[in-house]
C-alpha positions in Angstrom: 17.3 55.6 -25.8 16.7 54.4 -29.3 15.3 50.8 -29.4 17.9 49.8 -32.0 20.8 50.7 -29.7 21.7 47.9 -27.3 22.3 48.7 -23.7 25.5 47.6 -21.9 23.6 44.6 -20.5 22.5 43.6 -23.9 26.0 43.7 -25.3 27.4 41.6 -22.5 24.8 38.9 -22.7 23.4 36.9 -25.7 19.9 35.7 -26.2 19.2 32.0 -27.0 15.6 31.3 -28.1 14.5 27.6 -28.3 11.3 26.1 -29.5 10.4 22.6 -30.4 11.3 23.3 -34.0 13.8 26.2 -34.1 16.8 27.6 -32.3 17.9 31.3 -32.5 21.0 33.2 -31.2 21.4 36.9 -30.9 24.3 38.9 -29.5 25.8 42.3 -30.2 29.4 43.0 -31.1 31.5 45.7 -29.6 30.0 48.3 -31.9 26.4 47.3 -31.0 25.7 45.6 -34.3 23.5 42.5 -34.0 24.9 39.1 -34.7 21.9 36.8 -35.4 21.7 33.2 -36.5 19.2 30.3 -36.5 19.0 26.6 -37.0 16.3 24.0 -37.2 15.8 21.4 -34.5 16.0 18.0 -36.2 14.1 15.4 -34.1 13.0 15.3 -30.5 14.8 15.3 -27.2 17.1 17.6 -25.3 20.2 16.6 -27.3 18.6 17.8 -30.5 17.8 21.2 -28.8 21.4 21.6 -27.6 22.7 20.7 -31.0 20.5 23.2 -32.7 21.4 25.9 -30.1 25.1 25.4 -30.9 24.4 25.5 -34.6 22.5 28.8 -34.3 25.4 30.3 -32.3 27.8 29.2 -34.9 25.6 30.6 -37.7 25.4 34.0 -35.9 29.2 34.1 -35.4 28.7 34.4 -31.7 31.6 34.6 -29.3 30.1 35.1 -25.9 29.0 32.2 -23.7 26.9 34.2 -21.2 23.2 34.1 -22.4 19.6 34.2 -21.4 17.3 31.4 -22.5 13.9 32.0 -24.0 11.5 29.1 -24.2 9.2 29.0 -27.2 6.4 27.0 -28.5 6.3 23.4 -27.2 8.7 24.0 -24.3 6.6 26.3 -22.0 3.2 28.0 -21.6 1.7 31.0 -19.9 -1.8 32.3 -18.9 -3.2 35.4 -17.2 -5.5 34.2 -14.3 -8.1 36.5 -12.6 -8.3 35.2 -9.0 -10.1 36.5 -5.9 -8.2 37.5 -2.8 -6.7 34.3 -1.2 -4.3 33.5 1.6 -0.7 32.5 0.6 -1.2 28.7 1.1 -4.6 28.8 -0.7 -3.2 30.9 -3.6 -0.2 28.5 -4.0 -2.5 25.5 -4.1 -4.8 27.1 -6.7 -1.9 28.3 -8.9 -0.3 24.8 -8.7 -3.6 23.2 -9.9 -3.9 25.7 -12.7 -0.3 25.0 -13.8 -0.9 21.2 -13.7 -4.0 21.6 -15.9 -2.2 24.0 -18.3 0.6 21.5 -19.0 -1.6 18.4 -18.4 0.5 16.7 -15.7 -0.6 14.9 -12.5 1.8 16.5 -10.0 3.0 20.0 -9.5 6.4 18.7 -8.6 6.9 17.8 -12.2 6.8 21.6 -13.1 8.8 24.7 -12.8 6.2 27.4 -12.5 5.8 31.0 -11.3 2.9 33.3 -10.6 3.4 37.1 -10.6 0.8 39.6 -9.5 -0.1 41.5 -12.6 -2.4 44.0 -10.9 -6.2 44.3 -10.5 -8.5 42.7 -13.0 -11.8 44.1 -14.5 -14.1 42.5 -11.8 -12.1 43.8 -8.8 -10.0 40.6 -8.4 -6.3 40.3 -9.0 -4.7 39.1 -12.2 -1.9 36.6 -11.9 0.6 35.8 -14.7 1.2 32.1 -14.6 4.2 30.6 -16.4 5.2 26.9 -16.4 7.6 24.4 -18.0 8.3 20.7 -17.5 10.9 20.5 -14.7 12.8 17.4 -15.8 13.2 18.5 -19.4 14.2 22.0 -18.5 16.7 20.9 -15.9 18.2 18.4 -18.3 18.4 21.1 -21.0 20.2 23.6 -18.7 22.6 20.9 -17.5 23.5 19.9 -21.1 23.9 23.6 -22.1 26.2 24.0 -19.1 28.2 21.0 -20.2 28.7 22.8 -23.5 30.1 25.8 -21.6 27.1 28.0 -22.1 26.4 30.1 -19.0 22.6 30.5 -18.7 21.6 33.7 -16.9 17.9 33.3 -16.5 15.0 31.4 -18.2 12.1 33.5 -19.7 9.2 32.8 -22.1 9.6 34.1 -25.6 5.9 34.8 -25.8 6.2 37.4 -23.0 8.6 39.7 -24.9 6.1 42.6 -24.3 6.6 42.3 -20.6 10.2 43.3 -21.0 9.1 46.6 -22.4 6.8 47.4 -19.5 9.1 49.9 -17.9 9.6 51.7 -21.2 5.8 51.9 -21.6 5.4 53.5 -18.2 4.1 57.1 -18.8 4.4 60.1 -16.5 0.8 61.0 -17.1 -0.4 57.6 -16.0 -2.0 56.8 -19.3 -2.3 53.2 -20.6 -0.1 51.7 -23.3 -0.5 48.8 -25.7 2.3 46.5 -26.9 1.6 44.3 -29.9 4.3 41.6 -30.1 4.6 39.4 -33.3 6.1 36.0 -32.7 6.6 33.1 -35.1 3.4 31.4 -34.2 1.2 34.0 -32.4 0.6 37.6 -31.8 0.2 38.9 -28.2 -1.6 42.2 -27.4 -0.8 43.4 -23.9 -2.3 46.4 -22.2 -0.1 48.2 -19.6 -1.4 50.5 -16.9 1.5 52.6 -15.6 3.9 49.7 -16.0 1.5 47.0 -14.7 0.0 44.3 -17.0 -3.8 44.9 -17.1 -4.9 42.7 -20.1 -3.1 40.1 -22.2 -4.7 38.4 -25.3 -3.1 36.0 -27.7 -4.0 35.5 -31.3 -2.6 32.3 -32.8 -1.1 32.4 -36.3 1.8 33.6 -38.4 1.4 36.9 -40.2 3.9 35.9 -42.9 1.8 33.0 -44.1 -1.6 34.4 -43.0 -1.9 38.1 -44.1 -5.5 38.1 -43.0 -4.3 37.8 -39.5 -3.6 41.6 -39.5 -7.4 42.2 -39.5 -7.8 40.1 -36.4 -4.9 41.9 -34.7 -6.4 45.3 -35.4 -9.7 44.1 -34.0 -8.0 42.9 -30.9 -6.3 46.3 -30.5 -9.7 48.0 -30.8 -11.2 45.6 -28.2 -8.4 46.2 -25.7 -8.8 50.0 -26.1 -12.6 49.7 -25.7 -12.2 47.7 -22.5 -9.9 50.3 -21.1 -12.3 53.2 -21.9 -15.1 51.2 -20.2 -13.2 50.2 -17.1 -11.5 53.6 -16.6 -14.5 55.8 -17.5 -13.5 57.1 -20.9 -9.7 56.9 -20.5 -7.9 56.4 -23.8 -4.9 54.3 -24.8 -2.1 56.9 -25.3 0.6 54.8 -27.0 1.0 51.6 -29.0 4.3 49.8 -29.4 4.5 47.3 -32.3 7.3 44.8 -31.7 8.8 42.2 -34.1 7.0 43.1 -37.3 9.0 43.3 -40.6 10.3 46.9 -41.1 8.4 47.3 -44.5 5.1 46.2 -43.0 5.2 48.0 -39.6 4.4 51.4 -40.9 1.3 50.1 -42.7 0.0 48.6 -39.5 0.9 51.8 -37.6 -1.3 53.8 -40.0 -4.2 51.4 -39.5 -3.8 51.7 -35.7 -3.7 55.5 -35.8 -6.9 55.4 -37.9 -8.6 53.1 -35.4 -7.3 55.0 -32.3 -7.2 58.7 -33.2 -4.6 60.7 -31.2 -2.7 57.5 -30.2 1.1 57.6 -30.7 2.4 54.5 -32.6 6.0 53.3 -32.4 7.4 50.3 -34.3 10.4 48.3 -33.4 12.3 47.6 -35.7 12.1 51.0 -37.4 11.1 51.3 -41.0 14.7 52.1 -42.1 16.3 49.0 -40.4 18.0 47.1 -43.2 18.9 43.9 -41.2 17.4 40.9 -43.1 16.0 39.5 -39.8 15.2 42.8 -38.2 11.8 41.6 -36.8 13.3 38.7 -34.9 16.3 40.8 -33.8 13.9 43.3 -32.3 11.9 40.6 -30.5 14.9 38.8 -29.0 16.5 42.1 -28.1 13.4 43.0 -26.1 13.8 39.7 -24.2 17.3 40.8 -23.2 15.9 43.8 -21.3 15.3 43.6 -17.6 11.8 43.7 -16.3 10.2 43.1 -12.9 7.1 41.6 -14.6 8.9 38.9 -16.5 9.2 35.8 -14.3 12.4 33.6 -14.2 11.7 29.9 -14.5 15.3 28.8 -13.7 15.2 25.6 -11.6 18.0 24.7 -9.1 20.7 22.6 -10.9 22.7 19.7 -9.5 26.3 20.6 -8.7 28.9 20.1 -11.4 31.0 16.9 -11.3 34.0 17.0 -9.0 32.6 20.1 -7.3 33.6 18.7 -3.9 37.1 17.6 -5.0 37.7 20.9 -6.7 36.4 22.8 -3.8 38.9 21.0 -1.5 41.6 21.7 -4.0 40.7 25.4 -4.0 40.7 25.6 -0.2 44.1 23.9 0.1 45.4 26.2 -2.7 44.2 29.3 -0.8 45.9 28.0 2.4 49.1 27.4 0.5 49.0 30.9 -1.0 48.5 32.4 2.5 51.7 30.8 3.7 53.8 32.1 0.8 56.1 34.0 3.2 57.2 30.7 4.9 57.4 28.7 1.7 60.8 27.2 2.4 59.6 25.9 5.8 56.5 24.2 4.2 57.9 23.4 0.8 57.9 19.6 1.3 54.4 19.4 2.9 52.9 21.7 0.2 54.4 19.5 -2.5 52.8 16.5 -0.9 49.4 18.3 -0.7 49.6 19.2 -4.4 50.4 15.6 -5.2 47.4 14.4 -3.2 45.1 17.0 -4.9 46.3 15.7 -8.3 45.7 12.2 -7.2 42.2 13.0 -6.0 41.3 14.8 -9.2 42.6 11.9 -11.3 40.7 9.3 -9.3 37.4 11.2 -9.5 37.5 12.0 -13.3 35.7 8.8 -14.1 33.4 8.9 -11.1 30.4 7.6 -13.0 32.4 4.6 -14.2 33.7 3.9 -10.7 30.2 4.0 -9.3 29.0 1.5 -11.9 31.9 -0.9 -11.1 31.3 -0.5 -7.4 27.7 -1.6 -7.9 28.8 -4.6 -10.0 31.3 -5.7 -7.4 28.7 -5.3 -4.7 26.3 -7.5 -6.6 29.0 -10.1 -7.2 29.9 -10.1 -3.5 26.3 -10.6 -2.5 26.1 -13.6 -4.8 29.3 -15.1 -3.4 28.0 -14.6 0.2 24.7 -16.3 -0.7 26.5 -19.3 -2.2 28.8 -19.5 0.8 25.8 -19.5 3.1 24.1 -22.2 1.1 27.2 -24.3 1.1 27.6 -23.9 4.9 24.0 -24.9 5.4 24.5 -28.0 3.3 27.8 -28.8 5.0 26.1 -28.6 8.4 23.8 -31.5 7.6 26.2 -33.4 5.3 26.6 -37.2 6.1 29.8 -38.6 7.5 30.9 -40.7 4.5 33.9 -42.2 6.2 31.8 -43.4 9.1 29.2 -44.8 6.7 31.7 -46.8 4.7 33.4 -48.0 7.9 30.1 -49.4 9.1 29.4 -51.1 5.8 32.9 -52.6 5.3 32.9 -53.8 9.0 29.7 -55.6 8.5 30.8 -57.2 5.2 34.3 -58.1 6.4 35.0 -61.8 5.6 31.4 -62.3 4.4 31.0 -60.4 1.1 32.6 -57.9 -1.3 31.2 -54.4 -1.6 30.1 -53.5 -5.1 28.7 -50.0 -4.7 27.4 -47.7 -2.0 25.6 -44.3 -1.7 24.7 -41.9 1.1 22.0 -39.3 0.5 21.8 -36.4 2.9 18.5 -36.0 4.8 17.0 -33.6 7.3 17.8 -33.7 11.0 21.0 -35.6 10.5 19.2 -38.8 9.2 20.8 -39.9 5.9 19.7 -42.6 3.6 22.3 -45.4 3.2 22.3 -47.9 0.5 24.8 -50.4 -0.8 25.1 -53.6 -2.9 27.4 -56.5 -2.3 28.2 -60.0 -3.5 29.4 -63.2 -1.9 30.7 -66.4 -3.6 29.3 -69.5 -1.8 26.6 -72.2 -2.1 23.1 -70.7 -1.6 22.5 -71.9 2.0 26.0 -70.7 3.1 25.5 -67.5 1.2 22.2 -66.8 3.1 24.0 -67.4 6.4 26.8 -64.9 5.5 24.3 -62.3 4.4 22.3 -62.8 7.6 25.5 -62.3 9.7 26.3 -59.1 7.8 22.8 -57.8 8.5 23.1 -58.5 12.2 26.5 -56.8 12.3 25.1 -53.7 10.6 22.1 -53.6 12.9 24.4 -53.7 15.9 26.1 -50.5 14.8 24.6 -47.6 17.0 24.6 -45.2 14.0 22.5 -47.5 11.8 18.7 -47.8 11.9 15.9 -49.3 9.8 18.1 -52.0 8.1 16.3 -53.6 5.1 17.7 -56.6 3.3 16.9 -57.1 -0.4 17.7 -60.7 -1.6 17.6 -62.0 -5.2 14.4 -63.7 -6.2 16.2 -66.8 -7.6 19.6 -68.5 -7.4 21.6 -70.2 -10.2 22.1 -74.0 -9.9 25.1 -73.8 -12.2 28.1 -74.8 -10.1 30.3 -72.5 -12.2 28.3 -69.5 -11.2 28.0 -69.3 -7.4 27.7 -65.5 -7.0 25.0 -64.3 -4.6 24.2 -60.6 -5.0 22.1 -58.7 -2.4 21.4 -55.1 -1.4 20.9 -53.3 1.9 19.1 -50.0 2.6 19.3 -48.3 6.0 19.3 -45.0 7.8 22.5 -43.5 9.2 21.9 -41.2 12.2 24.5 -38.6 12.9 24.2 -37.4 16.6 
């Protein structure tokens, strides 16, 4: 199969590649021609990534909504870990710690990570391919893409494009193969032993802006081949696949590789005659669309869609109604009522989030009302009997003095502070007798205690002014 001819799977599914700065979209039309577009990510946050993804799809002229998501720089990381033989629980604990250190988080629950057995390492241990991404950000991204009607069918790492070619690099003679994958920010050289990942090395940099990077890539290829000769007692690398390099520069690198590894077959994807302006990226993203047992899927479980339960109920009831189609006349009226109820349920749950917010506000308001009612009830339980207080005061003053003002202040244990002021019009000696009689009458009241009389410090001798003011304080006991 030619690398430039998409498989049936590739034609039915698009590739969405997202990094912190760029979004790319690749799909193939009915004739197999690639539709490619890209857009810059303006700003930070998930919404900016989703906006860029839709812009890239529009730029490509994409029509399908089924796609695979490839996470690029700034969104996910990977490492190849050589580990000794461990039990399952110990292995998971070690891998979780390595994933936390790789993404610099405190808890493994904050991550979506996977560890896949990549085969034996040089020292007799096992190599594990560790991939990880922040769980909350990835989950939010997938939910937002789903809300925009994009159906994500798997989450992979863009930097692991070589792994998707592992099955194609499997040789009948069991010889090893190299894949050199050129990405926007790094070059990865992967050594495959009969379809298993043996070595993976990454060289940071962009060949377009750093031409001298080609020398480092060639040296890395030589080093990987030398490692294989040493570990396999003279075995040579039989094939090298170059992926993602510009068509006009791939053959030059191929000649350099053939000179460095005599007898090695070199194959470039895209081919030198590919005239697509973005042939390198199309080849890279096309490789990510291929199925591979080595490439881990980081897809986290997503929360159910809104109204899933209500719509599920509607689907069940609809299925039941369809099953009773033969007796439609007999159940026409009940089925109409059920459909009406379904429509009502769907209408009531459209603004579920708003209803939940209003419910919380009403609950808070009710709690405040209940608290105020409880406080009012507590105050009312100990409130003084104002009618009884005034009756006692007026009874004591009857025929002796006139009430000017009175106050009752609630106190603990049913003991309330009573105070009033009064005036009598009489000569001083007679006025004193009247006040004393009022005091005795008040003291005789069973609900009044601790009566204290406050008299004026002086009296006026002017016959025209015979007012005699006094005040009384006491305690009213409510039993």
